[in-house]
N, C-alpha and C positions, 0 to 999 in steps of 0.2 A: 359671958355665957357661951359664945361660939367656941371658944378656946376649951372650955371645960366639955363641951360636948364632943370636940374633936378628939380630946384625951381619952374620953371614955370609949368612944368608937374604936381607937387604936387598941385600948387595953382588952376590949372584947375580941378583937381581931387576933391579937397575939394569944389570948388565952384558949380561943377555940380552933385556930388554924395553925398556930405555932409560928415562931420567927423564922425558923428554918425550914428545910425541905427534906424529908426522908427519903433515901434512894428506894426505888421499886426493885423487885427481883431482877427483871431485865436489865436495869440501869446497873445495879450491882455487878451482874456478870459481865457487862460490857467494861466497866471501870476496872475489874479485876484482871480481865485477859487483854484488852485492847480498847483504845478509844473509839475504834469503829470496826464493824465485822459485818460479813455476809450473813443474811438473815431470811428466812420464810415464815411467813405468818398468815393465818385466817382470821378474819375479823368482821364484825358488821359496822357498816357506816352509819354514824349518827350525826355527823356535821361535815359540811362541805363549803370551803371558802376559796374563792378565786383571788389568786395572787398575780403579780406582774408577769410571772414567766411560768408558774406552775399552779396546780390546784392542790390545796391542803385538804387532805381527807383524813378525818379523825374517825378511829375504829376503837370499838368495844369488845370485851369478851374475846380476847385474842389468844389463840393457840399457837405459840411461837418456837421455832427451831433455830437455835444459833449455837455454834461451836459445839455441836454434838449434844447440846442440852435441850430439854423440852420444858418450856416455861409457860405458865398461865399468866398473861399480862393483862390487866383491867383495860388500859387505855393506851393507845399509840397513835402518833401523827405521822402521815405518810405524805411525801411530796410527789405528785404524779405529773408528769409532762403531757402537754396537749395531745401529742401524737399517740400516746399510749392509750387514751380513752377513745380516740378515734377508731382505733382498730376493733372496739367492740360494737356490736349491733346497736346498743344504746349506750349513752352516757351513764356514768355511775350516779346512782340515786341513794338517798338516804334510806336506810333499811336493808339494801343490798348486802349480801355476804360475799366477801371478795378475798382472794389469795393474792399476797404481794411477795414478790422475791426482790432483794435489793440490798442496799448498805445501810446499815443502822449505826447511829451515833448518839452520844448524850448531848444535852444542851450545854451551852457556855454559861459559867458563872461570871458575876461582875468582877473585873480584875482590880478596878479601883473603887473606893467608897463613892457612892452617888451615881455610878454608872448603872445602866440597865441590866438587871440580873435575869437572863433568859431562862436559866434553869429553875429559879424561884417562880417566876412568873408562870411557867407552864406546870410546874408542880403543883401549884395551888388549884390548877384545872384538873388535876389528876393525870397529867401527861408527863412522862419522864424520858420518852425516847423518840427520836425522829427517824424515819427510814425514807431514804431516797430510793424510790421505786425504779427497778429495771424491767419488771415484768409485772403486769396487772392482768388477773383473770376473774371475772364475775361468775361465782358458783351459785348464786341464788338471786333471782330477780324480784324477791319479795320487797315491797317498797312501804316506808312509813309515810303515807299519803299527807298527813297534815304537816309533818316536818319538812317534807319535801316542797310543799306549797309555800311554807313560810320562807323557804331558802329561795325558792324562785322569784317571790315578791320582793324580797329584799335586793336580789340581784337586778331586778327590773327597775325598782326605785333607784338604785345606784346609776344605771345606765342613763335614767332620765336626768338625774342631778349632774352627771359629767356633761351630758349632751348640752344642757342649757347654762351650765355655769362654766364649763371648760374643766380641764384636767386638774388643775391646782385648787380652785375653789370648789369643784365637784368632789374631788377626792377628800377635801376636808370636811365637807358637809356630809358626805358618806360615812366618815369616820365618827363624827358627832352624833348623827342621827341614826345610823344603821349599825355602827360598831365595825364596819369594815375599813380596816387600816391599810389594805393593800395599795391604794392609790393615795394614801397620805403622804405629803411631802415630808422628807427625812428632817429638815429643819424644824418644821411644825411639829412632828413627832417628838423631837428632842425637847421643844418648848413645853409641851404638854407634861412630859416626864420630868423635867427640871423643876416645874412649878407645883408638882405633886397633884396634877389633875388628870392624870392619865385614866383613872378609874371611870371617868365620866363617858369615855368612849365605850365602856362595856355597859354601865349602867343605862345609858339612853337607848342602846340597841335592844336591851332587855324590855324596856317599855314599849318600844315599838312593836316588837314580836308579840307581846301580850294583847296589845290592841288589834293586831291583824288576826291573831288566833281568835279572839272574841268575835270578831266580825265573821270569821270563817265558820265558827260553831253556829251563829245566828242564821 
């Protein structure tokens, strides 16, 4: 019964989401011209995730300028270094409209069967391009308070887990409960991917966010 259910889920996933990842307009422009290029964009922050050395900022409704082309890109991920946000009066918050200049690149595809396919993984989230930010400017301080609250609660819970369980076990529990894989041990991450249970890291975090949002609304 379990096997039948698994096959059914996989069939639905392929039918509705597709087996491959179709390139976006910006990704196509980068592939045609060069693997990476200087870029300037304006977008609205909808997700912030702290990683080991950078902050991953996901932007939507992006107006992009690259290689003398003007492109509208729905979603972009930018890596921002800590010292770049410290220059601003406040940290970047969800809902802010920001301008970023930096180096853009496409995600890597799996080189061998069974390896982690970074391009497909992010494409299924609607993200096709990564920008390494050289300059960050907040041009609108408008904030999505509910989303920002959830992000801060998630970050606080991660700090508690790491404080009481240590980096290794705290990072693992943060990945399982909160979907924050920044502190997840590399070997542990490979084990999840190898055994085909990497999706648990995303599913559990979604449940946690729903519970927190319900409490916030009440």
